[in-house]
C-alpha positions in Angstrom: -0.6 0.3 0.3 1.5 2.5 -0.8 0.0 6.1 1.6 1.0 9.3 -0.9 0.1 12.9 -1.4 -0.5 14.7 -4.8 1.3 18.1 -4.1 4.7 15.6 -3.1 6.8 15.3 -5.8 9.1 12.7 -4.1 5.6 10.5 -5.3 5.5 12.3 -8.2 9.0 11.3 -9.3 8.6 7.5 -7.7 4.6 7.7 -9.8 7.0 8.4 -13.2 10.2 5.9 -12.8 9.1 2.9 -10.3 5.7 2.8 -10.2 6.3 1.6 -14.3 8.5 -1.1 -13.3 6.9 -2.3 -10.7 3.8 -1.9 -12.3 5.6 -4.2 -15.6 7.6 -6.8 -13.3 5.6 -7.3 -10.6 1.7 -6.0 -10.5 1.0 -7.0 -14.3 2.7 -10.7 -13.6 0.0 -10.8 -10.9 3.0 -11.2 -8.0 2.1 -8.6 -6.3 -1.0 -6.2 -5.2 -0.5 -2.8 -5.8 -2.8 0.4 -3.6 -2.9 3.4 -3.4 -3.9 5.4 -1.0 -4.2 9.3 -0.8 -2.1 11.0 2.2 -2.8 14.6 1.8 -0.1 17.0 3.4 -1.4 20.8 2.4 -5.2 21.4 1.4 -3.9 21.3 -2.2 -3.5 18.1 -1.8 -6.6 17.3 0.0 -8.8 18.5 -2.6 -7.2 16.8 -5.2 -8.2 14.0 -3.7 -11.3 14.8 -3.8 -11.3 14.8 -7.4 -9.6 12.1 -7.9 -12.2 10.2 -5.3 -15.4 11.6 -8.0 -12.9 10.1 -11.3 -15.3 7.3 -12.7 -13.3 3.5 -11.7 -12.2 3.3 -15.7 -10.5 6.6 -15.1 -9.3 6.8 -12.0 -5.4 6.0 -12.0 -5.1 7.6 -15.5 -6.2 11.1 -13.6 -4.0 10.3 -10.7 -0.7 9.4 -13.1 -2.2 13.0 -15.1 -2.1 14.8 -11.3 1.5 13.7 -10.7 2.9 14.4 -14.1 1.0 17.6 -14.3 2.1 18.8 -10.5 4.2 21.2 -11.2 1.1 23.6 -13.5 -1.4 22.9 -10.4 0.1 21.8 -7.2 1.8 25.5 -5.7 -0.5 27.8 -7.6 -3.1 30.2 -6.1 -5.2 29.4 -8.8 -4.8 25.5 -8.3 -8.4 24.3 -8.0 -9.2 25.9 -11.4 -6.4 23.4 -12.1 -8.2 21.0 -11.2 -11.3 21.6 -12.3 -9.7 21.8 -15.9 -8.1 18.4 -16.0 -11.8 16.9 -14.4 -13.5 18.2 -17.8 -10.9 17.1 -20.0 -11.1 13.8 -18.4 -15.4 14.1 -19.4 -16.5 14.7 -16.1 -18.4 18.2 -15.5 -17.2 21.0 -13.3 -20.7 20.8 -11.6 -19.7 17.0 -10.3 -16.1 18.6 -9.9 -17.4 20.9 -7.9 -19.7 19.3 -5.8 -16.6 16.7 -4.8 -14.9 19.7 -3.5 -17.9 21.0 -2.0 -18.5 17.4 -0.1 -17.5 17.5 3.4 -17.6 13.7 4.2 -15.8 13.2 1.8 -13.0 15.6 3.4 -13.2 13.8 6.5 -13.2 10.4 4.9 -10.2 10.9 3.6 -8.4 12.6 6.6 -10.0 9.9 9.0 -7.9 7.4 6.5 -4.9 8.8 6.8 -4.9 9.4 10.5 -6.0 5.5 10.7 -3.0 5.0 8.9 -0.6 7.2 10.9 -2.2 5.4 13.8 -1.2 2.1 12.7 2.4 2.5 10.8 3.7 5.6 12.5 3.3 7.4 8.7 6.1 10.3 8.4 6.8 11.4 5.2 5.5 10.4 2.1 5.8 8.2 -0.1 5.7 5.2 2.7 5.0 1.9 1.9 3.2 -0.5 3.7 4.0 -4.1 2.4 2.0 -7.4 4.2 -0.2 -4.6 6.7 3.1 -3.4 8.3 5.6 -6.8 7.9 7.9 -4.1 6.4 7.8 -0.3 5.5 9.3 1.4 3.4 9.9 5.2 3.8 10.5 7.4 0.6 11.1 7.3 -3.0 14.0 4.9 -3.2 15.3 3.0 -6.3 13.7 -0.2 -8.1 16.9 -2.4 -7.5 15.5 -1.1 -3.9 12.3 -2.5 -4.2 13.6 -4.9 -6.4 15.6 -6.7 -4.0 12.9 -6.3 -1.0 9.8 -7.9 -2.9 12.1 -11.0 -3.8 12.9 -11.4 -0.8 9.5 -10.8 0.6 8.7 -13.5 -2.1 11.5 -16.0 -1.4 9.8 -15.7 1.6 8.1 -19.0 2.7 4.1 -17.8 3.6 3.0 -17.5 6.5 -0.7 -18.3 7.6 -2.9 -15.4 6.9 -5.8 -14.9 9.0 -9.2 -14.3 7.2 -9.3 -10.7 6.7 -12.9 -10.0 4.1 -12.5 -8.7 1.0 -9.6 -6.4 0.3 -10.0 -3.2 -1.5 -8.0 -2.8 -4.9 -6.9 0.5 -6.6 -9.4 2.8 -6.0 -10.1 3.6 -2.1 -14.1 3.3 -0.8 
């Protein structure tokens, strides 16, 4: 599980540089399940997370990638909300829908609550932070692909530990 802020430069670099390699070698091959969780570190990141959650499921990942790719153009400017609306329109989501998402205080509270719960469980101090196997391993910061490869390969080679029944695990987009 990656805990990431959409306004974090290190998170954007991970998304651009390491994630495609991890995806090709481990996610697409079915060896690893990767889950993205918002961990917004400032108000623009909270608002961006709200807009991201309003994306249709088939546009969620590509919109997240767009926000990371375009981070310099929206995350640090006073008119960041206008930029987010513009990007959402390009993704096919209307301005009224986006404004409704931004105004949704329950959604904002849920995002903040999930962030606080992750902090309580895993003591997240910075982004990106990667929590592997429910805390068996915690990777802090944007590490090179070789580090992820070494870590993942070691975990995959380790004997399987019995896992308690936990119910269904959400994949990708948060509930």
